[in-house]
N, C-alpha and C positions, 0 to 999 in steps of 0.2 A: 518226533515222539518215540521214546524207546519202550517197546512192549514189555521188556523185563522190568522196567521201573514201574509201569502201571500194575503189572502182576504183583510186584513187591508191595505196592500200596494196598492192594486188595487183600493180600495175605496178612499184612500188618494189621489191617482193620479187623479181619477175622480173628486173629490172635488176641488183639486188644479187647475185643468184645467177648470172645469165647472162653479165654483162659480164666478170668476171674469168675465168670458164671459157672463154668465147669467145676472149678475148685469149690465154690460155695455150695453147689448142688451136691457134690460128692460128700463134703463135710456135713451138710445138713442130713443127708441120707444115713451117714454112719453115726451121728451123735444126736440127732433130733433137736438140735439147738433151735430155739424159737426164731422165726423170721423177723419178729419185731426188733430183735437186737441188731439184725442186719440193717433194718430201717433206721434204727438209732444212729448207727455209724454213718449212714448217708445224711441224716439230718445234721449231725455234728459237722461233717465236712461242708455241707451247704452253708450253715450258719457262720462258721468260723473261718472258712477259706473262700469258697466259691463266690459268695455274695458280699463279703466284707473285706478280708485282708487281701485277696488277690487283686481286686480293682484298686484298692488303696495302694498296694505295693507297686502296681504299674504306674499309678499317678506319681508316687514318690520317686520312682526310678526316672520318670521323665522330668520332673521338676527339680529334684535335688541331684539325682545321679547324673543327669545331663550336664550339670555344671561342674562336676568333679573332673579334674584333669590329672594326668599322670597314672602310671601303672599301679603304684602303691595306693593311691587314692581310690582307684577303681576296685582294687582288691579289698581294701578296707570296707568299701561300700557293699561289695558282694558278701563279705562276712556279716555285716550288720543286717542286711536283708535276710540272709539265710538264717541267722539267729532269731530274728523276729518271727519268721515263718515257723521255725521249729517250736519256739516258745508258745505261740498262739495256737498252733495245731495240737500240741500236747495239753495245753490248758483246756482246749475244747474237749478233748477226750476225758479229762478229769471232770469237766462240767457234766458231760453225758453220764458218767458213772454216778455222780452225786445227785443229779436232777432227774434224768430220764429213767435210769434203772429202777429206782424205788417206786415209780408210778404203777408198775404192774408186779412189783415184788420179785424182780429178777435178782438173784444173788450174784456176788462177785466170784465167779468160778472160772476155771480155765476154759471150759466149754463155751461159756457165755462171752468171755473176753475175746476169744478167737473169732466168733461170729460177728461181734461188734467191730473188730479190726477189719474183717473182710468187707463189711458194709462200707466202711470209710474208704478203703483202698479201691473197691470196685467202682464206686461213684466217681472217684477221681479219674480212673481210667476210662470208664464207659462214657462219661459225659464230657469231661474236659480234654483229655489227651486224644481219645479217638475222634472227638469232634474236631479238634485242630488238625489231626491227620487227614480227615475227610476234606476239610477246607483246603489244605495244602495239595491234596490230590486233584481237586477241581481246578485250583490255580495252575498246577503243573499241566493239566490237560489243555487248559486255555492258552497257556504261554507256549507250549511246545507242540500243539496239535495242528490240525488242519480243518478247514471248514469255516462256516460263518461266524463261529464263536472264537476262533483262533486270532491271537494278536501277537505282535512281536515287540521286542524291547524298543525298536525304532518307532513303532506306533505309539508307545507310551511317551517317549521323549517328545515326539511331535505334538501329541495331545496336550502335554504340559506347556508347549510353546517355549521350552527352555532346553538348552543343551546341558549335558552333564557338567560341563565346565562352568556354566553360568550360574549355577545355583547348587549350594551344598545339599539342600533338601532334595532337589531333583537327582543329584548324583547318588545320594543315599538310596533313593527309591529305585533307581535304575540298577544299582548294585544288588539290592535285595531281589529284585525280579530276575536279574541275570543268574543269581545263585539258585533261585527256585527253578528256573528253566533248565538248569544244569544238574538237577537232582539225579542221583544214580540209584540203583536198586538197593544199595547197601544202606542208605539212610532210613527209608521206611522200616526196614527189618531191624535196624538198630533200635528204633523207637519201640518196636514190639518187644524186643529182648529186654530193654530197659524196664518196660512195664511188667513183664513177667517177673523180673528180679525185684521189682518194687513191692510186690504183694507181700512177701514174707516180712519186709521191713515194717509195713503198716500193722501187721498182726503183732510183731514183736514189740513195737512201740506201745500198742494198746495194752499189752500184757504188762509191760514195765510200769505204765501209769497205774494200772489196776493194783500191781504189787505195792506201789507207794501208798495206796489207800489201805490195803489189807494189813500191811506191816506198820503203818503209821510212821514210815521213815521217808523223809523228803529226798533222800539220796537216790531212790529209785526214779523219782520224777526227774531229778537233775540228770541222771544217766540217760533217760529217754530223750531229753532235750539235747544233751551233748551228742548222743549217738545219731539222732536225726540231723543235727547241725553238721556233723562230720560227713555224713553221706551226701548232704545237700551241697557241701563245698568241694569235697574231694573228687567226686565223680564228674561233675561238670568241669571242674578245674583241669582234671587230667584229660578230658575230652578236648579241651582247647589247646593244651600244651602237647599232648602225645597222641591224640587221635582217639576214635571211638573204641578201637580194639583194646587198647590199654585201659580206658575208662571202664568199659563193661567187664573186663577181666577182674579189675579191682572190685567192681560192683558185685560180681559173682562171689567173691570172697566175703563181702559184707552180707550177701544173701544167705550164704551158708552159715555165717555167724548168727543171723536172725533166726534161721531154722533151728540152730542149736539152742538158742534162747527159748523158742517156742516149746521145744521138746523138754527142756529143763524145767520150765514152769509147769508143764503137764505132769512131770514126775513129782513136783512139789505140791500139787493139788490133791488133797485127800478125797475130794469129791469127784475126781476124774473117772468117768465111765464111758467106754466105747460100746455103742450098740451096733450090732450087725444088721444089715438090711434084711 
């Protein structure tokens, strides 16, 4: 077990939990945006992603994606899943604006849209990504540690009573566990960086969808879906082809563009007011 990797996992979890909460608390302190809008964002993510599309996409990827062969087929399937994810997520935001916001008379303003986007992005990181990171950390400790809970790849193979050569399923499992046991300190920190860069995206997409309602122009919604789709395809694709450094470098450019959109929409909002603490 490498101490640096364990510390990287811990730091990654702290950043994943602390960053969205710190940004939200700071934003709330400066603007007094209602907490209920943050909750609305969490509700939308839960309804349209966490408990519906995410399980369904995993099922479809197993049943349909597992039968697709060839690099071009796999790429087309990635494009299809990413597009469906983007469309459903942005449709969820639209539903929240149309159904949840009127319940307590919240207007469609920049201040409210940002808080709404922060709720959506925060739940994704706090519950889903940080949860997976914690599970990976425990698995890493079990696979590479020492003591009564520690196991080895050979232990797994013997428990399956199959050699890697005898079964494709066993070979795949052993390969996954081997990769997990070989985790370096770079990987957990990369996840943390990715989540930090993802938060501006979530807010920008929320504002784009809100703008489509305010302007009654569907092109803003289409742009939100297209932008979301682009990030969902380009960043993971570059990570596979060129490594995490290249992928997150491009993701940083996207994040800066998202920040520009956020500030641009702020300047367009006649009701924008910043309250000092």
